[in-house]
N, C-alpha and C positions, 0 to 999 in steps of 0.2 A: 282791449286785448286783440280783438279782430283786426283793428287798424295796424297794430304792431306786427302781427303775423303777415299781413299783406305787404307791409313795407319791407319786411325781411325777405319775402318771396320775390319781390321785384328789385332787390338790391343788386343782384348779380347782372351785369351788363356785358361781361366778356369772360371768356375762358382762356386758360393758359395751356398750350400744348407742350408737353415735355419733349416730344420728339424721341431722339435716340440718346438722350442724356445731355449733360452739360460739360463733358470732358473737352477742354479748350484745344487739346492736341488732336482729338478725333474729328471735331467739327469741320475743319478745312478739307480733310481727306474725304469725308462723307459728302461735302459740298461738291467736290470735283467729280466724285463717282456718280452722284445723282444728276448733276448737271450734264455729264457725258451721256448718261442713259436717256435723259429727257431730249437732248439734241438728236441722238440716234433714233429714238422712238418717233419723234416728229418728222425727221427726214424720211425714214423708211415708210411710214404710213402715208404721209402726204405725197411721196413719190408714187406709191401704189394707187392712190386716188387719181393722181394726174395721168398715170398710164391708162387706167380704166376709162377715164373720160376721153382721152385724146386718141386712143387707138381703137378703131372699129372692130379689129380682130378679137378684142377682149370684151366685146358687148355680148357675152354669153352668161347664162345663169351663174356659173361657178365664179367668174371674175366680177360680176355685179355684186354677188354676196361678199366677195373679198374686198371690193372697193367700199362697200357699206361698212364692213368690219373695220377697215383701216380708218375711215372717217370717224367711226365710234371711238377707236383707240386714241385718236388725237384729242378728242373731247375728254375721254377718260383720264388721260395723263395730265391734261391741263387743269383738271379740277383739283388734283392733289399735289403734283410735283412743284409747281411755281410757289405755292405757299410754303411747302417744305424747304425749298431752296432759300426763300427769303429768311425763314427761321434759322437755317444753318448759317447764313451769311451774316445776319444782324444779331443773332442770338435773341431775337424777340419772337416769342411764340404766342403772343396774344391774338385772339380772334373774337369778334363780337358774337353774342349768343345767336342772333339772326343769321350772321355769316356762317356760323358753325352748322346750324340746322340746314341752311341752304346748301352748304357743301355736302352734307350727308344725303340730302334729297337728290342732288345731281349725280353723286357717286352711286347711290342705290339704283337710280333709274338706269344709268349706263350699265351697271352690273347685270340687272335683269334683262336688258336688251341683248347683252353679249351672250348670255346663257342660251337664249332661244335662237339667236343668230347662228351660234355654233351648231345647234341642233338642226337648223335648216340647212346649213352647209353639209353636215354629215348625211342628211337625207338626200341632198343633191348628189353627193358622191355614190350613195347607195343606189339611187335611180340610174346613174350613168354606168356603174359597174355591174350591178346585179340584174337590172332590167333595161338594158341598152335599147331594145326595140321600142319600148314605151317612153323612153326618156323625153323625146321632143314633145309628145303630147301631154306628159305629166308636168315637166318643169318648163312651162311656157311663161312668157313674160308677165302676164296678168297674175299668174299664181305666185311668181317670185315676188312681185310687188306686194301682193297680199300678205305673204309671209313676213317680209321686212316691215311693212306698215303695222301689221299685227303685233310684232315684237316691240316696236317703239311705243305704240299707243298703249298696249296693255301694261308695259312696265311703268310709263309715266303716270297712268291712271292709278295703278296699285300704290306707287310710292307717294302719289298725291294724298291718298288716305292716311298713310303713315305720317306725312308732313303735317296734315291737319291735326292728327292726334298728338304729335310731338309739340306743336305750337301751343297746345293746351297745358303742357307740363310746366311746373314751377321749379326754378332753380334757386335755392335759398341757402345752400350749404357751401362746401368747398368748390372751387372753380378750376381745379387742376385736372387735366386730362392726360393720363399716362399713355399717350399715343402720338403718332405723327400726323394724324388727320382726324376729323370728327366722325368717328364710327358710332354705330348704334349702341353697342353694349357700354362703352365708357360714358356716353351721353346719358343714357337712361339711369346709370348708377349714380349720377350726380343729382338726379331729380328728387325733390322732396314730395312729389305727388305720388298717387297710386299708379304704378306702371304695369299692373297685371294685364289689363286689356290690350295695351300696345305691344307688350311682349308676346302675348298669345297670337295676336294678329300678325306680327312680324315673323313669328315662327312658322305660321301657316304660309305666309308669302315666301319665306325661304324654301319651304318644301316645294311650293308650286314653281318657283323660279330657279331652283337649284337641283333638287333631286329628280324632278320630273324631266327636265331637259337633259340631265345627265344620263338617265336611263334610256331616253330616246336616242341620244348620241351613241351610247355604248351599244345598244341593240343594232344600230345601223352599222357600226364598225364590226360587230360579230358577224353579220350577214356578208359584209364586204370581205372579211377574212376567210369565211367559208367559200366564197366565190373565188378568191385568189388561189386557194389550195387546189382548185380544179384547173388552173393554168398548166398546160403541158410543159412549157418551157421553164427550166429551173432558174435561168437568168431573169425571166419575166416575173416569176414568183418572188425572187429575191428583191428585185427593184420595187415591186408593188408593196411587198411587206415592209421594206425600208421606209417608204413614204407613209404607209398606213400606221406603222408602229410609232413614227415620230409624231404624227398628228395625235394619236391616242395617248401618248405620254404627256404631251402638252395639255390635252384635255383633262386627263386624270389629275395632274398637278393643280390645274386651275380649279376644278370642281372639288378635289380632295381638300385643299386648304380652305375653301369657302365653307364646306361642311364642318370641318374641324372648328373653325372660328365661330360659326353661327348656330350650329345645331347640337354640338356636344355639350354635356353639362358643364357648367362653370366650375373650375377647380384652380387652386393656386398654381399648379404646374402648367396647365394650359394657358392661364392668364399671362404668365411670363413669356410664353411662346407665341401668343396670338399676334404680337407686333411683328415677329419674324415671318409667321405664316402669311400675314397680310401683304408683305412685300412681294410675295409670289404673284398674287392676282391683281395688285394695284400698280406695280412697277415693272416686273419682269415679263408678265404676259403681253402687255402692249408693245414691249420691245421685240419679243421673239415671234409674235404672230405673223407679221409681214414676212419675216425670214423663213418660217416654217411653211406657211401656207402659200406664199406667192413668189417672193423674190428668187426662189430656187428653180422655178418652172421655166422651161424652154420658151414657152409662149411669152412670158414676161420679159425674158432676156431679149427676144426679138422685138418686142414692143419698145423696150428701153433703148435699143439700138436705133430703131426707126424714129422715135421721138427725139433722141439725141441728134440724129442727122438733120432733122427738120429744124431744131433749135440752132444748130451751127449754120445751116443755110440762111436762116432768117437773120442771124447775127452778122454774117458776112454781107448780106444784102443791105442791111442798115448801115454797116460800116462804109460800104462803097458809096452809098447815097450821101453820107456825111462828108466823104472825101471829095 
């Protein structure tokens, strides 16, 4: 009897991701949409990384954080979108159990890094706007590196514990995941093991890596807003509020959808909407972050022009040498 149960528990070697359904007319449209989003996401974020590395004028805490965020977003998107695109193109949603767990581990790690990276960026703006005289001494290079390294190390370590606990789970029942990637809740629901401990630990990690950085980020923007109100110029206030409100809107959508998916009680209504909510923080956030935080800035425009000129000069020099 024990051998039979063990055999059943190890019989599942792959999962089937349902994605966004099997409508043959909808799949090509979704493929084109998500392929376009992926190309734009990679182009925008890689361009930002290139600009930060190539232009010494952008070697400041604000742009170092932005370059780090863009580097993270390229990893973030590449964990989920390529597999989704293959599924939409080939209509084959199979993924191995180990591959599914690995995808969740990488996704969860990047998600945790991003929450604290956004909190660090908001603190940087708080220091620059609310405490400008102390900015240079507060946001020095060593402290910025410590913030970024802390976010990466803490997230990977925390998710390594979740990975270890998930590797102990047995999957012996249905192997169909009603999602477009290997997320925690659909995975755990398919397990025939006791998942109480891993669910409690993941809820705690969600609080630490979502609610806490969200409150830190929100607090920074509250202080920033209060400081902006003291600006005597109406035009200056309007410009500052425009930028601040855009950042805050993106942050609220990002954190809000994560909290809805991972922290609210499971219900049939939310279960049907979770796939839609997940699109906001897995697909749309990596796309809009470089546009909202960086590519609209004048300093970035100048750096883009400078790097573009250097590339043109280099290309002409090479062409002349070849001729």
